[in-house]
C-alpha positions in Angstrom: 4.1 -8.5 51.6 6.4 -7.0 49.1 7.4 -9.0 46.1 11.0 -8.6 45.2 12.1 -8.1 41.7 12.9 -11.4 40.0 15.7 -11.5 37.7 15.5 -13.4 34.4 18.3 -14.1 31.9 17.6 -12.1 28.6 19.3 -13.6 25.6 19.7 -11.5 22.5 21.6 -11.9 19.1 22.4 -9.9 16.1 20.8 -10.6 12.7 22.8 -12.7 10.2 22.3 -10.1 7.4 21.4 -6.8 8.9 23.8 -5.3 11.6 21.1 -2.9 12.8 18.6 -5.6 14.0 18.9 -7.5 17.3 16.6 -10.2 18.5 15.3 -11.3 21.7 12.3 -13.6 22.5 9.6 -14.2 25.1 7.1 -17.2 25.1 6.2 -17.8 21.6 7.3 -14.6 20.0 10.5 -13.3 18.6 11.1 -9.5 18.9 13.4 -7.9 16.2 14.7 -4.6 17.5 15.3 -2.4 14.5 17.9 0.4 15.2 17.7 2.2 11.9 14.6 2.8 9.9 14.9 1.2 6.4 16.0 3.4 3.4 13.4 1.6 1.3 10.1 0.1 2.0 11.6 -3.3 2.7 13.6 -4.8 5.5 15.5 -8.0 5.1 15.9 -10.2 8.2 18.3 -13.1 7.7 17.6 -15.1 10.9 13.9 -15.8 11.0 12.6 -19.1 9.3 8.9 -18.4 8.4 5.9 -20.6 8.3 2.5 -20.3 6.6 1.2 -18.7 9.7 3.9 -16.2 10.4 2.6 -12.8 11.4 4.6 -9.6 11.7 3.4 -6.5 13.7 5.2 -3.5 15.2 4.7 -2.8 18.9 2.7 0.4 19.3 1.4 0.4 15.8 -1.9 -1.0 14.7 -2.0 -3.5 11.8 0.0 -6.3 10.4 3.1 -5.9 8.1 3.2 -7.7 4.7 6.1 -10.1 4.5 7.7 -12.8 2.2 10.3 -15.4 2.5 13.7 -14.1 1.5 15.1 -17.5 0.4 13.9 -21.1 0.6 16.6 -21.6 3.4 15.2 -18.8 5.6 15.0 -15.2 6.2 12.1 -12.9 5.6 11.5 -9.6 3.7 9.2 -7.3 5.7 7.3 -4.6 3.7 7.1 -1.3 5.8 4.0 0.6 5.0 4.1 4.3 4.4 3.8 5.4 8.0 3.5 9.1 9.0 6.3 10.1 11.4 3.5 11.1 14.0 2.2 7.5 13.9 5.4 5.8 14.8 5.6 4.6 18.5 9.3 5.8 18.9 11.8 7.8 16.9 15.0 5.9 17.8 14.2 2.1 17.6 11.2 0.0 16.5 10.3 -3.4 17.6 8.8 -6.0 15.2 6.9 -8.9 16.8 7.4 -12.0 14.8 4.9 -14.9 15.6 4.9 -18.4 14.3 8.3 -18.5 13.1 10.7 -21.5 13.3 
């Protein structure tokens, strides 16, 4: 028996402070799709509200990213490590997986 492709609604939204970041989610994770590599080693995301157990990783790259709250009302600042261009999973967009955010 052939199983037909099931359609799901995929919701996405743009970040509140960074026009080059879009979000989508699945299960307990939120994915931040970064369309432009940051000019500095930090990327500010306005939408996520962190918790003490928040974790940030990049799909296709081993290791966790260091982050800190942006303000007491929400947002996070993600520190991008010095990554050699050959270690990047893609060259046009990058996906941060945000876990344990509110």
